[in-house]
PDB file of N, CA, C and O in Angstrom:
ATOM      1  N   UNK A   1     -15.290   5.879  20.390  1.00  0.00           N
ATOM      2  CA  UNK A   1     -15.407   6.701  19.205  1.00  0.00           C
ATOM      3  C   UNK A   1     -14.378   7.831  19.245  1.00  0.00           C
ATOM      4  O   UNK A   1     -13.805   8.196  18.218  1.00  0.00           O
ATOM      5  N   UNK A   2     -14.151   8.377  20.435  1.00  0.00           N
ATOM      6  CA  UNK A   2     -13.192   9.469  20.559  1.00  0.00           C
ATOM      7  C   UNK A   2     -11.773   8.985  20.265  1.00  0.00           C
ATOM      8  O   UNK A   2     -10.986   9.706  19.652  1.00  0.00           O
ATOM      9  N   UNK A   3     -11.446   7.776  20.696  1.00  0.00           N
ATOM     10  CA  UNK A   3     -10.097   7.274  20.425  1.00  0.00           C
ATOM     11  C   UNK A   3      -9.885   7.040  18.929  1.00  0.00           C
ATOM     12  O   UNK A   3      -8.762   7.169  18.441  1.00  0.00           O
ATOM     13  N   UNK A   4     -10.932   6.705  18.208  1.00  0.00           N
ATOM     14  CA  UNK A   4     -10.809   6.545  16.757  1.00  0.00           C
ATOM     15  C   UNK A   4     -10.455   7.887  16.122  1.00  0.00           C
ATOM     16  O   UNK A   4      -9.571   7.960  15.269  1.00  0.00           O
ATOM     17  N   UNK A   5     -11.143   8.943  16.538  1.00  0.00           N
ATOM     18  CA  UNK A   5     -10.886  10.271  15.977  1.00  0.00           C
ATOM     19  C   UNK A   5      -9.501  10.789  16.349  1.00  0.00           C
ATOM     20  O   UNK A   5      -8.816  11.372  15.509  1.00  0.00           O
ATOM     21  N   UNK A   6      -9.084  10.586  17.580  1.00  0.00           N
ATOM     22  CA  UNK A   6      -7.769  11.050  18.013  1.00  0.00           C
ATOM     23  C   UNK A   6      -6.668  10.287  17.273  1.00  0.00           C
ATOM     24  O   UNK A   6      -5.672  10.879  16.857  1.00  0.00           O
ATOM     25  N   UNK A   7      -6.846   8.990  17.111  1.00  0.00           N
ATOM     26  CA  UNK A   7      -5.864   8.189  16.386  1.00  0.00           C
ATOM     27  C   UNK A   7      -5.754   8.643  14.936  1.00  0.00           C
ATOM     28  O   UNK A   7      -4.650   8.828  14.424  1.00  0.00           O
ATOM     29  N   UNK A   8      -6.887   8.822  14.278  1.00  0.00           N
ATOM     30  CA  UNK A   8      -6.869   9.252  12.880  1.00  0.00           C
ATOM     31  C   UNK A   8      -6.271  10.649  12.736  1.00  0.00           C
ATOM     32  O   UNK A   8      -5.490  10.893  11.817  1.00  0.00           O
ATOM     33  N   UNK A   9      -6.628  11.563  13.629  1.00  0.00           N
ATOM     34  CA  UNK A   9      -6.093  12.920  13.561  1.00  0.00           C
ATOM     35  C   UNK A   9      -4.595  12.972  13.803  1.00  0.00           C
ATOM     36  O   UNK A   9      -3.875  13.673  13.091  1.00  0.00           O
ATOM     37  N   UNK A  10      -4.121  12.240  14.797  1.00  0.00           N
ATOM     38  CA  UNK A  10      -2.681  12.227  15.086  1.00  0.00           C
ATOM     39  C   UNK A  10      -1.898  11.578  13.947  1.00  0.00           C
ATOM     40  O   UNK A  10      -0.805  12.031  13.610  1.00  0.00           O
ATOM     41  N   UNK A  11      -2.447  10.527  13.357  1.00  0.00           N
ATOM     42  CA  UNK A  11      -1.771   9.888  12.228  1.00  0.00           C
ATOM     43  C   UNK A  11      -1.732  10.821  11.027  1.00  0.00           C
ATOM     44  O   UNK A  11      -0.712  10.903  10.342  1.00  0.00           O
ATOM     45  N   UNK A  12      -2.812  11.513  10.768  1.00  0.00           N
ATOM     46  CA  UNK A  12      -2.845  12.459   9.653  1.00  0.00           C
ATOM     47  C   UNK A  12      -1.828  13.583   9.859  1.00  0.00           C
ATOM     48  O   UNK A  12      -1.106  13.940   8.927  1.00  0.00           O
ATOM     49  N   UNK A  13      -1.764  14.140  11.061  1.00  0.00           N
ATOM     50  CA  UNK A  13      -0.774  15.175  11.347  1.00  0.00           C
ATOM     51  C   UNK A  13       0.650  14.647  11.201  1.00  0.00           C
ATOM     52  O   UNK A  13       1.524  15.346  10.689  1.00  0.00           O
ATOM     53  N   UNK A  14       0.879  13.429  11.644  1.00  0.00           N
ATOM     54  CA  UNK A  14       2.203  12.836  11.528  1.00  0.00           C
ATOM     55  C   UNK A  14       2.627  12.701  10.073  1.00  0.00           C
ATOM     56  O   UNK A  14       3.762  13.021   9.718  1.00  0.00           O
ATOM     57  N   UNK A  15       1.720  12.230   9.241  1.00  0.00           N
ATOM     58  CA  UNK A  15       2.032  12.079   7.822  1.00  0.00           C
ATOM     59  C   UNK A  15       2.265  13.445   7.173  1.00  0.00           C
ATOM     60  O   UNK A  15       3.158  13.584   6.338  1.00  0.00           O
ATOM     61  N   UNK A  16       1.483  14.439   7.542  1.00  0.00           N
ATOM     62  CA  UNK A  16       1.676  15.789   6.997  1.00  0.00           C
ATOM     63  C   UNK A  16       3.041  16.339   7.415  1.00  0.00           C
ATOM     64  O   UNK A  16       3.736  16.933   6.591  1.00  0.00           O
ATOM     65  N   UNK A  17       3.436  16.155   8.667  1.00  0.00           N
ATOM     66  CA  UNK A  17       4.739  16.644   9.125  1.00  0.00           C
ATOM     67  C   UNK A  17       5.878  15.925   8.411  1.00  0.00           C
ATOM     68  O   UNK A  17       6.858  16.561   8.025  1.00  0.00           O
ATOM     69  N   UNK A  18       5.767  14.597   8.228  1.00  0.00           N
ATOM     70  CA  UNK A  18       6.792  13.872   7.480  1.00  0.00           C
ATOM     71  C   UNK A  18       6.874  14.379   6.040  1.00  0.00           C
ATOM     72  O   UNK A  18       7.965  14.551   5.496  1.00  0.00           O
ATOM     73  N   UNK A  19       5.731  14.613   5.441  1.00  0.00           N
ATOM     74  CA  UNK A  19       5.688  15.089   4.063  1.00  0.00           C
ATOM     75  C   UNK A  19       6.322  16.481   3.950  1.00  0.00           C
ATOM     76  O   UNK A  19       7.099  16.735   3.030  1.00  0.00           O
ATOM     77  N   UNK A  20       5.994  17.375   4.878  1.00  0.00           N
ATOM     78  CA  UNK A  20       6.576  18.713   4.857  1.00  0.00           C
ATOM     79  C   UNK A  20       8.085  18.673   5.085  1.00  0.00           C
ATOM     80  O   UNK A  20       8.835  19.426   4.464  1.00  0.00           O
ATOM     81  N   UNK A  21       8.517  17.797   5.971  1.00  0.00           N
ATOM     82  CA  UNK A  21       9.950  17.695   6.268  1.00  0.00           C
ATOM     83  C   UNK A  21      10.725  17.221   5.046  1.00  0.00           C
ATOM     84  O   UNK A  21      11.804  17.740   4.764  1.00  0.00           O
ATOM     85  N   UNK A  22      10.196  16.250   4.321  1.00  0.00           N
ATOM     86  CA  UNK A  22      10.910  15.679   3.189  1.00  0.00           C
ATOM     87  C   UNK A  22      10.711  16.465   1.896  1.00  0.00           C
ATOM     88  O   UNK A  22      11.557  16.403   1.004  1.00  0.00           O
ATOM     89  N   UNK A  23       9.618  17.195   1.782  1.00  0.00           N
ATOM     90  CA  UNK A  23       9.294  17.829   0.520  1.00  0.00           C
ATOM     91  C   UNK A  23       9.821  19.231   0.336  1.00  0.00           C
ATOM     92  O   UNK A  23       9.881  19.706  -0.799  1.00  0.00           O
ATOM     93  N   UNK A  24      10.198  19.906   1.379  1.00  0.00           N
ATOM     94  CA  UNK A  24      10.597  21.308   1.285  1.00  0.00           C
ATOM     95  C   UNK A  24      12.083  21.458   1.586  1.00  0.00           C
ATOM     96  O   UNK A  24      12.683  20.638   2.281  1.00  0.00           O
ATOM     97  N   UNK A  25      12.654  22.513   1.050  1.00  0.00           N
ATOM     98  CA  UNK A  25      14.022  22.881   1.395  1.00  0.00           C
ATOM     99  C   UNK A  25      13.964  23.708   2.674  1.00  0.00           C
ATOM    100  O   UNK A  25      13.618  24.889   2.647  1.00  0.00           O
ATOM    101  N   UNK A  26      14.304  23.079   3.786  1.00  0.00           N
ATOM    102  CA  UNK A  26      14.181  23.723   5.090  1.00  0.00           C
ATOM    103  C   UNK A  26      15.541  23.869   5.751  1.00  0.00           C
ATOM    104  O   UNK A  26      16.492  23.156   5.433  1.00  0.00           O
ATOM    105  N   UNK A  27      15.604  24.801   6.666  1.00  0.00           N
ATOM    106  CA  UNK A  27      16.796  24.920   7.497  1.00  0.00           C
ATOM    107  C   UNK A  27      16.888  23.678   8.386  1.00  0.00           C
ATOM    108  O   UNK A  27      15.868  23.066   8.701  1.00  0.00           O
ATOM    109  N   UNK A  28      18.099  23.306   8.789  1.00  0.00           N
ATOM    110  CA  UNK A  28      18.236  22.086   9.619  1.00  0.00           C
ATOM    111  C   UNK A  28      17.413  22.122  10.901  1.00  0.00           C
ATOM    112  O   UNK A  28      16.886  21.095  11.327  1.00  0.00           O
ATOM    113  N   UNK A  29      17.299  23.301  11.522  1.00  0.00           N
ATOM    114  CA  UNK A  29      16.514  23.387  12.754  1.00  0.00           C
ATOM    115  C   UNK A  29      15.034  23.150  12.478  1.00  0.00           C
ATOM    116  O   UNK A  29      14.352  22.496  13.267  1.00  0.00           O
ATOM    117  N   UNK A  30      14.538  23.674  11.370  1.00  0.00           N
ATOM    118  CA  UNK A  30      13.127  23.473  11.028  1.00  0.00           C
ATOM    119  C   UNK A  30      12.853  22.012  10.693  1.00  0.00           C
ATOM    120  O   UNK A  30      11.819  21.465  11.077  1.00  0.00           O
ATOM    121  N   UNK A  31      13.779  21.383   9.978  1.00  0.00           N
ATOM    122  CA  UNK A  31      13.605  19.968   9.640  1.00  0.00           C
ATOM    123  C   UNK A  31      13.612  19.111  10.892  1.00  0.00           C
ATOM    124  O   UNK A  31      12.836  18.162  11.001  1.00  0.00           O
ATOM    125  N   UNK A  32      14.490  19.440  11.844  1.00  0.00           N
ATOM    126  CA  UNK A  32      14.518  18.692  13.103  1.00  0.00           C
ATOM    127  C   UNK A  32      13.237  18.870  13.886  1.00  0.00           C
ATOM    128  O   UNK A  32      12.720  17.918  14.471  1.00  0.00           O
ATOM    129  N   UNK A  33      12.721  20.094  13.898  1.00  0.00           N
ATOM    130  CA  UNK A  33      11.485  20.371  14.617  1.00  0.00           C
ATOM    131  C   UNK A  33      10.312  19.628  13.990  1.00  0.00           C
ATOM    132  O   UNK A  33       9.498  19.045  14.707  1.00  0.00           O
ATOM    133  N   UNK A  34      10.213  19.640  12.663  1.00  0.00           N
ATOM    134  CA  UNK A  34       9.140  18.899  11.993  1.00  0.00           C
ATOM    135  C   UNK A  34       9.280  17.399  12.217  1.00  0.00           C
ATOM    136  O   UNK A  34       8.284  16.696  12.387  1.00  0.00           O
ATOM    137  N   UNK A  35      10.519  16.910  12.217  1.00  0.00           N
ATOM    138  CA  UNK A  35      10.743  15.491  12.482  1.00  0.00           C
ATOM    139  C   UNK A  35      10.326  15.127  13.906  1.00  0.00           C
ATOM    140  O   UNK A  35       9.757  14.060  14.135  1.00  0.00           O
ATOM    141  N   UNK A  36      10.610  16.014  14.861  1.00  0.00           N
ATOM    142  CA  UNK A  36      10.187  15.790  16.248  1.00  0.00           C
ATOM    143  C   UNK A  36       8.667  15.754  16.356  1.00  0.00           C
ATOM    144  O   UNK A  36       8.106  14.870  17.003  1.00  0.00           O
ATOM    145  N   UNK A  37       8.000  16.721  15.719  1.00  0.00           N
ATOM    146  CA  UNK A  37       6.538  16.748  15.750  1.00  0.00           C
ATOM    147  C   UNK A  37       5.947  15.505  15.084  1.00  0.00           C
ATOM    148  O   UNK A  37       4.967  14.941  15.571  1.00  0.00           O
ATOM    149  N   UNK A  38       6.544  15.082  13.975  1.00  0.00           N
ATOM    150  CA  UNK A  38       6.049  13.890  13.285  1.00  0.00           C
ATOM    151  C   UNK A  38       6.190  12.651  14.165  1.00  0.00           C
ATOM    152  O   UNK A  38       5.274  11.831  14.239  1.00  0.00           O
ATOM    153  N   UNK A  39       7.320  12.516  14.823  1.00  0.00           N
ATOM    154  CA  UNK A  39       7.527  11.380  15.715  1.00  0.00           C
ATOM    155  C   UNK A  39       6.596  11.393  16.906  1.00  0.00           C
ATOM    156  O   UNK A  39       6.087  10.352  17.321  1.00  0.00           O
ATOM    157  N   UNK A  40       6.374  12.583  17.457  1.00  0.00           N
ATOM    158  CA  UNK A  40       5.467  12.707  18.595  1.00  0.00           C
ATOM    159  C   UNK A  40       4.038  12.344  18.201  1.00  0.00           C
ATOM    160  O   UNK A  40       3.347  11.637  18.934  1.00  0.00           O
ATOM    161  N   UNK A  41       3.605  12.825  17.054  1.00  0.00           N
ATOM    162  CA  UNK A  41       2.249  12.505  16.598  1.00  0.00           C
ATOM    163  C   UNK A  41       2.122  11.015  16.241  1.00  0.00           C
ATOM    164  O   UNK A  41       1.066  10.417  16.448  1.00  0.00           O
ATOM    165  N   UNK A  42       3.194  10.419  15.709  1.00  0.00           N
ATOM    166  CA  UNK A  42       3.157   8.989  15.401  1.00  0.00           C
ATOM    167  C   UNK A  42       3.063   8.177  16.689  1.00  0.00           C
ATOM    168  O   UNK A  42       2.315   7.202  16.753  1.00  0.00           O
ATOM    169  N   UNK A  43       3.812   8.571  17.709  1.00  0.00           N
ATOM    170  CA  UNK A  43       3.731   7.880  18.995  1.00  0.00           C
ATOM    171  C   UNK A  43       2.347   8.045  19.613  1.00  0.00           C
ATOM    172  O   UNK A  43       1.791   7.092  20.158  1.00  0.00           O
ATOM    173  N   UNK A  44       1.795   9.246  19.528  1.00  0.00           N
ATOM    174  CA  UNK A  44       0.447   9.500  20.044  1.00  0.00           C
ATOM    175  C   UNK A  44      -0.583   8.639  19.328  1.00  0.00           C
ATOM    176  O   UNK A  44      -1.465   8.061  19.963  1.00  0.00           O
ATOM    177  N   UNK A  45      -0.473   8.554  18.005  1.00  0.00           N
ATOM    178  CA  UNK A  45      -1.442   7.742  17.262  1.00  0.00           C
ATOM    179  C   UNK A  45      -1.281   6.261  17.582  1.00  0.00           C
ATOM    180  O   UNK A  45      -2.272   5.531  17.616  1.00  0.00           O
ATOM    181  N   UNK A  46      -0.060   5.806  17.815  1.00  0.00           N
ATOM    182  CA  UNK A  46       0.140   4.397  18.169  1.00  0.00           C
ATOM    183  C   UNK A  46      -0.443   4.077  19.539  1.00  0.00           C
ATOM    184  O   UNK A  46      -1.088   3.043  19.714  1.00  0.00           O
ATOM    185  N   UNK A  47      -0.222   4.951  20.503  1.00  0.00           N
ATOM    186  CA  UNK A  47      -0.746   4.719  21.860  1.00  0.00           C
ATOM    187  C   UNK A  47      -2.271   4.755  21.866  1.00  0.00           C
ATOM    188  O   UNK A  47      -2.913   3.885  22.456  1.00  0.00           O
ATOM    189  N   UNK A  48      -2.850   5.759  21.209  1.00  0.00           N
ATOM    190  CA  UNK A  48      -4.315   5.823  21.182  1.00  0.00           C
ATOM    191  C   UNK A  48      -4.899   4.704  20.326  1.00  0.00           C
ATOM    192  O   UNK A  48      -6.014   4.251  20.581  1.00  0.00           O
ATOM    193  N   UNK A  49      -4.163   4.256  19.320  1.00  0.00           N
ATOM    194  CA  UNK A  49      -4.614   3.114  18.520  1.00  0.00           C
ATOM    195  C   UNK A  49      -4.675   1.835  19.343  1.00  0.00           C
ATOM    196  O   UNK A  49      -5.632   1.067  19.249  1.00  0.00           O
ATOM    197  N   UNK A  50      -3.644   1.617  20.150  1.00  0.00           N
ATOM    198  CA  UNK A  50      -3.661   0.443  21.030  1.00  0.00           C
ATOM    199  C   UNK A  50      -4.770   0.548  22.071  1.00  0.00           C
ATOM    200  O   UNK A  50      -5.418  -0.447  22.397  1.00  0.00           O
ATOM    201  N   UNK A  51      -4.986   1.753  22.591  1.00  0.00           N
ATOM    202  CA  UNK A  51      -6.088   1.964  23.535  1.00  0.00           C
ATOM    203  C   UNK A  51      -7.432   1.694  22.864  1.00  0.00           C
ATOM    204  O   UNK A  51      -8.325   1.100  23.468  1.00  0.00           O
ATOM    205  N   UNK A  52      -7.568   2.125  21.632  1.00  0.00           N
ATOM    206  CA  UNK A  52      -8.817   1.892  20.893  1.00  0.00           C
ATOM    207  C   UNK A  52      -9.050   0.398  20.657  1.00  0.00           C
ATOM    208  O   UNK A  52     -10.176  -0.085  20.783  1.00  0.00           O
ATOM    209  N   UNK A  53      -7.991  -0.327  20.316  1.00  0.00           N
ATOM    210  CA  UNK A  53      -8.136  -1.782  20.154  1.00  0.00           C
ATOM    211  C   UNK A  53      -8.544  -2.444  21.463  1.00  0.00           C
ATOM    212  O   UNK A  53      -9.400  -3.328  21.471  1.00  0.00           O
ATOM    213  N   UNK A  54      -7.937  -2.021  22.569  1.00  0.00           N
ATOM    214  CA  UNK A  54      -8.291  -2.592  23.868  1.00  0.00           C
ATOM    215  C   UNK A  54      -9.734  -2.270  24.241  1.00  0.00           C
ATOM    216  O   UNK A  54     -10.449  -3.121  24.771  1.00  0.00           O
ATOM    217  N   UNK A  55     -10.158  -1.045  23.966  1.00  0.00           N
ATOM    218  CA  UNK A  55     -11.543  -0.678  24.267  1.00  0.00           C
ATOM    219  C   UNK A  55     -12.535  -1.417  23.370  1.00  0.00           C
ATOM    220  O   UNK A  55     -13.627  -1.767  23.817  1.00  0.00           O
ATOM    221  N   UNK A  56     -12.170  -1.654  22.125  1.00  0.00           N
ATOM    222  CA  UNK A  56     -13.047  -2.406  21.225  1.00  0.00           C
ATOM    223  C   UNK A  56     -13.254  -3.825  21.732  1.00  0.00           C
ATOM    224  O   UNK A  56     -14.375  -4.335  21.731  1.00  0.00           O
ATOM    225  N   UNK A  57     -12.170  -4.461  22.164  1.00  0.00           N
ATOM    226  CA  UNK A  57     -12.280  -5.819  22.718  1.00  0.00           C
ATOM    227  C   UNK A  57     -13.113  -5.798  23.995  1.00  0.00           C
ATOM    228  O   UNK A  57     -13.957  -6.671  24.197  1.00  0.00           O
ATOM    229  N   UNK A  58     -12.885  -4.813  24.854  1.00  0.00           N
ATOM    230  CA  UNK A  58     -13.640  -4.727  26.108  1.00  0.00           C
ATOM    231  C   UNK A  58     -15.128  -4.515  25.848  1.00  0.00           C
ATOM    232  O   UNK A  58     -15.965  -5.108  26.527  1.00  0.00           O
ATOM    233  N   UNK A  59     -15.459  -3.688  24.885  1.00  0.00           N
ATOM    234  CA  UNK A  59     -16.872  -3.445  24.570  1.00  0.00           C
ATOM    235  C   UNK A  59     -17.538  -4.714  24.072  1.00  0.00           C
ATOM    236  O   UNK A  59     -18.679  -5.004  24.433  1.00  0.00           O
ATOM    237  N   UNK A  60     -16.836  -5.468  23.249  1.00  0.00           N
ATOM    238  CA  UNK A  60     -17.427  -6.705  22.729  1.00  0.00           C
ATOM    239  C   UNK A  60     -17.585  -7.769  23.806  1.00  0.00           C
ATOM    240  O   UNK A  60     -18.479  -8.611  23.718  1.00  0.00           O
ATOM    241  N   UNK A  61     -16.730  -7.741  24.816  1.00  0.00           N
ATOM    242  CA  UNK A  61     -16.852  -8.743  25.876  1.00  0.00           C
ATOM    243  C   UNK A  61     -17.866  -8.347  26.938  1.00  0.00           C
ATOM    244  O   UNK A  61     -18.553  -9.212  27.482  1.00  0.00           O
ATOM    245  N   UNK A  62     -17.976  -7.072  27.243  1.00  0.00           N
ATOM    246  CA  UNK A  62     -18.787  -6.631  28.374  1.00  0.00           C
ATOM    247  C   UNK A  62     -20.233  -6.334  27.982  1.00  0.00           C
ATOM    248  O   UNK A  62     -21.158  -6.768  28.668  1.00  0.00           O
ATOM    249  N   UNK A  63     -20.436  -5.608  26.896  1.00  0.00           N
ATOM    250  CA  UNK A  63     -21.789  -5.173  26.538  1.00  0.00           C
ATOM    251  C   UNK A  63     -22.615  -6.303  25.934  1.00  0.00           C
ATOM    252  O   UNK A  63     -22.104  -7.149  25.200  1.00  0.00           O
ATOM    253  N   UNK A  64     -23.889  -6.292  26.259  1.00  0.00           N
ATOM    254  CA  UNK A  64     -24.790  -7.286  25.666  1.00  0.00           C
ATOM    255  C   UNK A  64     -25.145  -6.919  24.237  1.00  0.00           C
ATOM    256  O   UNK A  64     -25.114  -7.766  23.344  1.00  0.00           O
ATOM    257  N   UNK A  65     -25.481  -5.655  24.024  1.00  0.00           N
ATOM    258  CA  UNK A  65     -25.792  -5.224  22.661  1.00  0.00           C
ATOM    259  C   UNK A  65     -24.512  -4.664  22.038  1.00  0.00           C
ATOM    260  O   UNK A  65     -23.994  -3.627  22.454  1.00  0.00           O
ATOM    261  N   UNK A  66     -24.035  -5.365  21.056  1.00  0.00           N
ATOM    262  CA  UNK A  66     -22.767  -5.028  20.415  1.00  0.00           C
ATOM    263  C   UNK A  66     -22.919  -3.815  19.512  1.00  0.00           C
ATOM    264  O   UNK A  66     -24.010  -3.550  19.006  1.00  0.00           O
ATOM    265  N   UNK A  67     -21.824  -3.071  19.305  1.00  0.00           N
ATOM    266  CA  UNK A  67     -21.898  -1.942  18.374  1.00  0.00           C
ATOM    267  C   UNK A  67     -22.064  -2.454  16.942  1.00  0.00           C
ATOM    268  O   UNK A  67     -21.794  -3.623  16.665  1.00  0.00           O
ATOM    269  N   UNK A  68     -22.502  -1.592  16.042  1.00  0.00           N
ATOM    270  CA  UNK A  68     -22.659  -2.023  14.652  1.00  0.00           C
ATOM    271  C   UNK A  68     -21.328  -2.505  14.066  1.00  0.00           C
ATOM    272  O   UNK A  68     -20.252  -2.065  14.470  1.00  0.00           O
ATOM    273  N   UNK A  69     -21.438  -3.410  13.113  1.00  0.00           N
ATOM    274  CA  UNK A  69     -20.250  -3.990  12.501  1.00  0.00           C
ATOM    275  C   UNK A  69     -19.396  -2.928  11.819  1.00  0.00           C
ATOM    276  O   UNK A  69     -18.168  -3.012  11.851  1.00  0.00           O
ATOM    277  N   UNK A  70     -20.023  -1.934  11.205  1.00  0.00           N
ATOM    278  CA  UNK A  70     -19.262  -0.879  10.515  1.00  0.00           C
ATOM    279  C   UNK A  70     -18.389  -0.098  11.497  1.00  0.00           C
ATOM    280  O   UNK A  70     -17.263   0.273  11.167  1.00  0.00           O
ATOM    281  N   UNK A  71     -18.900   0.149  12.695  1.00  0.00           N
ATOM    282  CA  UNK A  71     -18.115   0.873  13.714  1.00  0.00           C
ATOM    283  C   UNK A  71     -16.948   0.008  14.174  1.00  0.00           C
ATOM    284  O   UNK A  71     -15.835   0.507  14.346  1.00  0.00           O
ATOM    285  N   UNK A  72     -17.192  -1.268  14.371  1.00  0.00           N
ATOM    286  CA  UNK A  72     -16.130  -2.167  14.820  1.00  0.00           C
ATOM    287  C   UNK A  72     -15.031  -2.284  13.773  1.00  0.00           C
ATOM    288  O   UNK A  72     -13.848  -2.225  14.108  1.00  0.00           O
ATOM    289  N   UNK A  73     -15.404  -2.447  12.526  1.00  0.00           N
ATOM    290  CA  UNK A  73     -14.416  -2.564  11.450  1.00  0.00           C
ATOM    291  C   UNK A  73     -13.614  -1.270  11.324  1.00  0.00           C
ATOM    292  O   UNK A  73     -12.396  -1.306  11.151  1.00  0.00           O
ATOM    293  N   UNK A  74     -14.292  -0.136  11.411  1.00  0.00           N
ATOM    294  CA  UNK A  74     -13.598   1.140  11.338  1.00  0.00           C
ATOM    295  C   UNK A  74     -12.634   1.306  12.502  1.00  0.00           C
ATOM    296  O   UNK A  74     -11.513   1.777  12.309  1.00  0.00           O
ATOM    297  N   UNK A  75     -13.044   0.933  13.693  1.00  0.00           N
ATOM    298  CA  UNK A  75     -12.183   1.047  14.870  1.00  0.00           C
ATOM    299  C   UNK A  75     -10.930   0.184  14.722  1.00  0.00           C
ATOM    300  O   UNK A  75      -9.827   0.634  15.031  1.00  0.00           O
ATOM    301  N   UNK A  76     -11.093  -1.036  14.256  1.00  0.00           N
ATOM    302  CA  UNK A  76      -9.938  -1.920  14.098  1.00  0.00           C
ATOM    303  C   UNK A  76      -9.027  -1.421  12.979  1.00  0.00           C
ATOM    304  O   UNK A  76      -7.805  -1.461  13.118  1.00  0.00           O
ATOM    305  N   UNK A  77      -9.601  -0.956  11.879  1.00  0.00           N
ATOM    306  CA  UNK A  77      -8.800  -0.465  10.753  1.00  0.00           C
ATOM    307  C   UNK A  77      -8.005   0.780  11.144  1.00  0.00           C
ATOM    308  O   UNK A  77      -6.802   0.856  10.898  1.00  0.00           O
ATOM    309  N   UNK A  78      -8.675   1.746  11.749  1.00  0.00           N
ATOM    310  CA  UNK A  78      -7.997   2.991  12.137  1.00  0.00           C
ATOM    311  C   UNK A  78      -6.958   2.714  13.223  1.00  0.00           C
ATOM    312  O   UNK A  78      -5.904   3.349  13.240  1.00  0.00           O
ATOM    313  N   UNK A  79      -7.236   1.794  14.114  1.00  0.00           N
ATOM    314  CA  UNK A  79      -6.286   1.467  15.177  1.00  0.00           C
ATOM    315  C   UNK A  79      -5.052   0.750  14.654  1.00  0.00           C
ATOM    316  O   UNK A  79      -3.969   0.885  15.223  1.00  0.00           O
ATOM    317  N   UNK A  80      -5.202  -0.001  13.590  1.00  0.00           N
ATOM    318  CA  UNK A  80      -4.065  -0.730  13.024  1.00  0.00           C
ATOM    319  C   UNK A  80      -3.214   0.131  12.097  1.00  0.00           C
ATOM    320  O   UNK A  80      -2.057  -0.203  11.845  1.00  0.00           O
ATOM    321  N   UNK A  81      -3.757   1.224  11.589  1.00  0.00           N
ATOM    322  CA  UNK A  81      -3.019   2.067  10.645  1.00  0.00           C
ATOM    323  C   UNK A  81      -1.724   2.654  11.223  1.00  0.00           C
ATOM    324  O   UNK A  81      -0.709   2.630  10.526  1.00  0.00           O
ATOM    325  N   UNK A  82      -1.700   3.177  12.451  1.00  0.00           N
ATOM    326  CA  UNK A  82      -0.411   3.689  12.960  1.00  0.00           C
ATOM    327  C   UNK A  82       0.656   2.601  13.073  1.00  0.00           C
ATOM    328  O   UNK A  82       1.830   2.846  12.794  1.00  0.00           O
ATOM    329  N   UNK A  83       0.251   1.416  13.478  1.00  0.00           N
ATOM    330  CA  UNK A  83       1.221   0.327  13.591  1.00  0.00           C
ATOM    331  C   UNK A  83       1.750  -0.078  12.218  1.00  0.00           C
ATOM    332  O   UNK A  83       2.939  -0.358  12.067  1.00  0.00           O
ATOM    333  N   UNK A  84       0.871  -0.108  11.220  1.00  0.00           N
ATOM    334  CA  UNK A  84       1.303  -0.422   9.858  1.00  0.00           C
ATOM    335  C   UNK A  84       2.204   0.674   9.300  1.00  0.00           C
ATOM    336  O   UNK A  84       3.181   0.386   8.609  1.00  0.00           O
ATOM    337  N   UNK A  85       1.879   1.921   9.595  1.00  0.00           N
ATOM    338  CA  UNK A  85       2.699   3.038   9.131  1.00  0.00           C
ATOM    339  C   UNK A  85       4.074   3.011   9.788  1.00  0.00           C
ATOM    340  O   UNK A  85       5.084   3.269   9.132  1.00  0.00           O
ATOM    341  N   UNK A  86       4.115   2.701  11.070  1.00  0.00           N
ATOM    342  CA  UNK A  86       5.407   2.599  11.755  1.00  0.00           C
ATOM    343  C   UNK A  86       6.240   1.454  11.183  1.00  0.00           C
ATOM    344  O   UNK A  86       7.458   1.579  11.057  1.00  0.00           O
ATOM    345  N   UNK A  87       5.601   0.350  10.840  1.00  0.00           N
ATOM    346  CA  UNK A  87       6.304  -0.768  10.228  1.00  0.00           C
ATOM    347  C   UNK A  87       6.874  -0.375   8.859  1.00  0.00           C
ATOM    348  O   UNK A  87       8.022  -0.695   8.549  1.00  0.00           O
ATOM    349  N   UNK A  88       6.082   0.309   8.052  1.00  0.00           N
ATOM    350  CA  UNK A  88       6.566   0.764   6.749  1.00  0.00           C
ATOM    351  C   UNK A  88       7.730   1.746   6.883  1.00  0.00           C
ATOM    352  O   UNK A  88       8.703   1.662   6.134  1.00  0.00           O
ATOM    353  N   UNK A  89       7.632   2.667   7.826  1.00  0.00           N
ATOM    354  CA  UNK A  89       8.710   3.619   8.038  1.00  0.00           C
ATOM    355  C   UNK A  89       9.987   2.918   8.517  1.00  0.00           C
ATOM    356  O   UNK A  89      11.090   3.307   8.135  1.00  0.00           O
ATOM    357  N   UNK A  90       9.836   1.899   9.343  1.00  0.00           N
ATOM    358  CA  UNK A  90      10.995   1.156   9.819  1.00  0.00           C
ATOM    359  C   UNK A  90      11.632   0.344   8.698  1.00  0.00           C
ATOM    360  O   UNK A  90      12.855   0.211   8.646  1.00  0.00           O
ATOM    361  N   UNK A  91      10.816  -0.197   7.807  1.00  0.00           N
ATOM    362  CA  UNK A  91      11.367  -0.988   6.704  1.00  0.00           C
ATOM    363  C   UNK A  91      12.047  -0.115   5.653  1.00  0.00           C
ATOM    364  O   UNK A  91      13.013  -0.543   5.022  1.00  0.00           O
ATOM    365  N   UNK A  92      11.549   1.105   5.462  1.00  0.00           N
ATOM    366  CA  UNK A  92      12.154   2.007   4.476  1.00  0.00           C
ATOM    367  C   UNK A  92      13.447   2.639   4.991  1.00  0.00           C
ATOM    368  O   UNK A  92      14.281   3.090   4.206  1.00  0.00           O
ATOM    369  N   UNK A  93      13.603   2.666   6.279  1.00  0.00           N
ATOM    370  CA  UNK A  93      14.837   3.213   6.843  1.00  0.00           C
ATOM    371  C   UNK A  93      14.679   4.592   7.161  1.00  0.00           C
ATOM    372  O   UNK A  93      15.615   5.225   7.647  1.00  0.00           O
TER     373      UNK A  93
END
């Protein structure tokens, strides 16, 4: 559950930093700093997203009583969002 929250929070911060970098007239140093923060948060969300996917698979294999379906779907969706966002950013250039 914690990895879901960390992934969602890091992805949200990354999107906010990208939005601020592109939407405002900033000095070059500020734009570089926001771009660095956005990239760092995107990497953090991708790593924690992959960890969340691995933990979801491990929980389903190891535990006898499985978590509710809504939690599993949310975990997979939130974990896949950073990877999808990175793919979209790579395709847009």
